[in-house]
C-alpha positions as CSV (number, residue, x, y, z in Angstrom):
1,M,0.0,0.0,0.0
2,A,1.3,3.4,-0.9
3,E,2.0,6.0,1.7
4,I,0.4,9.4,1.4
5,Y,2.1,12.5,2.7
6,D,0.9,16.1,3.0
7,L,4.4,17.4,2.5
8,I,7.6,16.0,1.0
9,V,10.8,17.9,1.8
10,I,13.8,17.4,-0.5
11,G,17.0,18.2,1.4
12,T,17.2,18.0,5.1
13,G,19.7,20.8,5.8
14,S,18.8,23.6,8.2
15,V,15.9,25.0,6.2
16,G,14.5,21.6,5.1
17,S,14.7,20.2,8.6
18,S,13.0,23.2,10.0
19,T,10.3,23.1,7.4
20,G,9.6,19.4,8.1
21,Y,9.6,19.9,11.8
22,Y,7.2,22.8,11.9
23,A,4.9,21.2,9.4
24,A,4.7,18.0,11.4
25,K,4.2,20.1,14.6
26,R,1.1,21.5,12.9
27,G,-0.2,18.0,12.2
28,L,0.9,17.4,8.6
29,S,2.3,14.0,7.5
30,V,5.8,14.8,6.4
31,L,8.5,12.8,4.5
32,E,12.0,14.3,4.4
33,I,14.5,13.0,1.8
34,D,18.2,13.7,1.6
35,S,21.0,12.3,-0.5
36,A,23.1,11.7,2.6
37,T,22.3,10.5,6.1
38,P,22.0,13.4,8.5
39,P,23.9,14.9,10.2
40,H,26.4,15.5,7.4
41,T,28.5,18.4,6.0
42,N,27.6,17.9,2.4
43,G,25.0,20.6,2.1
44,Y,25.1,24.2,0.9
45,T,24.7,25.7,4.4
46,M,27.7,23.8,5.8
47,A,29.8,24.6,2.7
48,K,29.2,28.3,3.4
49,L,29.8,28.1,7.1
50,G,32.9,25.8,6.8
């Protein structure tokens, strides 16, 4: 059986994770997808900070 989500977030960096968190907190069914297993330093935010 297929899963149905209200929101799918592609990229779980700081912005994606926050989006997923607050959407779930409001009761939405959320799926977060990232190319690497968090936490990692492969994203755009970490590249700018590092």
